[in-house]
C-alpha positions, -999 to +999 in steps of 0.1 A: +008-108+082+046-099+088+073-119+072+108-110+088+137-124+068+162-130+105+158-163+092+161-178+059+160-215+056+174-226+092+198-201+084+203-166+107+228-140+098+248-149+130+255-186+110+261-171+077+299-171+078+326-178+053+332-214+062+300-220+038+312-241+006+298-221-019+312-235-050+303-273-038+268-261-025+259-242-060+273-268-081+248-293-061+218-270-060+214-260-090+220-293-110+184-295-106+176-263-125+195-278-150+220-256-148+256-260-145+279-247-116+302-231-143+273-207-161+262-200-127+297-189-111+308-169-142+278-147-142+287-109-139+266-108-110+278-141-088+313-121-094+300-090-079+288-110-051+314-129-041+336-093-037+305-074-024+307-106+006+345-099+009+338-060+013+306-059+035+304-094+051+313-088+084+292-056+083+264-057+114+229-052+111+230-026+136+253-006+116+228-006+089+205+009+109+227+035+124+234+046+087+200+045+075+173+056+090+149+051+062+159+015+061+128+000+073+106+018+046+129+010+019+135-031+030+099-037+036+072-050+008+036-047+013+014-068-008-025-058-008-051-086-009-086-081-023-098-071+007-086-038+019-076-050+054-059-075+043-024-077+032+005-093+036+037-074+045+076-085+042+104-068+066+138-078+053+156-047+068+164-070+097+191-089+072+227-081+062+216-069+033+225-033+017+217-012-013+248-028-030+240-064-025+201-062-029+211-041-069+236-074-073+208-098-066+185-086-082+207-084-108+220-122-103+177-132-111+179-112-145+208-124-157+194-162-151+161-153-165+140-156-134+108-138-153+112-158-181+112-191-160+082-180-144+064-168-178+069-201-194+050-219-160+022-197-158+019-203-194+020-244-189+052-252-208+071-282-194+093-264-171+095-298-151+119-310-173+134-339-146+098-357-155+090-336-189+054-319-171+042-284-170+037-271-132+006-257-131-004-251-092-013-218-107-043-231-128-061-244-096-058-214-081-064-191-109-097-175-102-094-147-129-101-177-154-076-170-181-069-198-205-042-220-196-028-243-223-013-275-221-006-300-250-036-275-270-064-281-239-074-254-218-071-272-182-095-247-165-124-265-180-108-299-158-105-276-130-135-257-126-155-288-131-137-308-103-142-272-084-179-280-084-178-312-081-163-306-050-184-281-042-216-304-046-204-328-025-190-309+006-225-289+008-240-318+009-221-333+040-220-304+057-254-298+057-261-329+068-280-335+036-252-366+033-263-398+052-239-430+065-254-463+059-279-461+092-290-429+082-269-409+102-256-370+090-217-366+088-195-352+116-163-372+114-138-369+085-106-388+082-081-377+053-057-409+046-029-397+027+009-393+027+035-367+020+022-337+000-016-357+003-013-351+042+008-324+053-008-296+032-045-306+046-032-309+079-015-278+077-045-253+063-071-269+087-055-264+111-043-226+102-076-221+094-095-240+123-113-205+133-133-207+098-139-243+105-173-258+111-168-266+150-193-299+147-172-315+119-143-331+132-111-337+109-084-364+114-054-370+089-042-409+089-005-412+075+016-436+095+015-470+081+017-483+114-013-498+125-016-480+157-022-445+144-051-460+125-062-474+154-061-444+180-083-424+153-110-451+152-113-449+188-122-413+187-151-412+163-185-431+152-180-446+122-222-444+116-208-402+113-176-408+094-165-405+056-124-414+050-107-394+022-084-418+002-057-400-011-042-417-035-038-403-074-029-439-090-045-452-059-017-482-055+003-461-028+010-488-001+010-470+029-019-452+021-043-484+006-031-503+037-046-476+062-076-476+037-078-514+043-080-510+077-107-480+079-127-505+053-124-536+072-128-517+110-165-505+091-173-536+077-167-556+112-184-524+132-219-531+109-217-568+112-211-564+149-246-548+149-265-567+125-265-541+103-263-547+065-233-539+045-242-534+010-234-499-004-214-490+034-182-483+014-200-462-007-213-443+019-183-438+037-154-440+013-146-418-015-110-409-032-089-388-042-074-402-075-072-408-115-079-446-109-113-454-116-110-492-119-091-493-084-111-472-069-148-489-082-128-524-068-124-507-035-160-500-036-162-466-037-189-450-064-168-434-091-191-406-088-173-394-059-136-400-070-121-367-073-094-362-097-059-343-104-034-338-123+001-350-133+013-312-127+001-306-099+029-310-071+031-332-042+042-301-026+010-278-040-016-303-038-034-287-014-051-264-041-064-291-057-093-324-049-063-332-022-076-298-007-110-319+002-109-322+038-101-282+039-136-274+020-152-300+043-134-283+075-138-247+061-169-241+035-165-238-004-170-201+002-139-201+027-116-221+003-126-200-029-113-174-003-082-196+001-082-199-035-082-161-045-055-150-017-030-173-035-045-162-069-034-125-056+001-136-048+004-154-081-006-120-102+020-108-080+046-122-084+039-129-125+040-085-128+056-071-097+093-057-103+117-078-091+130-052-058+093-057-051+084-087-055+077-102-020+087-139-034+116-132-055+132-111-029+122-141-005+145-164-030+171-135-032+175-128+006+182-163+008+209-168-019+224-143-005+230-160+033+229-196+018+257-190-008+281-164+004 
């Protein structure tokens, strides 16, 4: 995989002009980090970057290559994954960065204490100051199983328990052991959720389709407009369908509206065909939630309720139980490979020097283009 930094956050090198209002943007973007604009703008590295922009801002990428025939090798990073033939490769040579700018960007990361913040995150400290929570998506893919303590408790026990629960359910469904109300095996998965409960699973199941079980069809419903659910229901045999309701509180209006539509459709179908509805919801619905009472009220067997935690941010939730649809599509073993790849990158981020750190350098190049 090759990642080129010719576009960062939608900004191509040609768009990085002096008309950008750096002081305003810095003030706006650093509020969420708990930093003041003055603390950032007064850093020696920041002032150095400002002067370097004035000095080198109009230099072309081509001129960098003409002056340095080794640029490609010096401005690229390769990160090996757990198997020899797989790696991630970042090429940021096609950017307006030169050695002086690179050194100043690295210094900026050091002056801002990025390493300390990263360690605090990995250690389970409450780095989400807005909600006073830990941010521990790294625990979800912690394949080394090292202890990660939050409020005096090792969260890895719960993480591993849910992963084992997902494995058991997935293997029953994929093997055909799990039966619907009429005794048929499952061939359709309909994930109902919004935001992070939808976007991550949609992207990953599509990206990893070559590894999917081809007779297992995944659908994703996120739009509260009833036509979305109606169109999906036209494509599935309800006797062979499981609905995954992804709502942490099980009160999300958009998700529950679609879930009720799906439940009503199942009940109407069974009644129309003189099939008993007793226990049908438990055979065709599972929940990704923490609200046991609401899940039970809906008719779902709480044995098939997969929990996740308040330290899981929505944009990272695909690594948690929210990724159940992904596991059903690609299988447990491939899902573990998915987790392992992320764990390798987590370890790289935590240990690699800044100038050889793939996510750090992507971020620093982004700062150069966004703020100077």
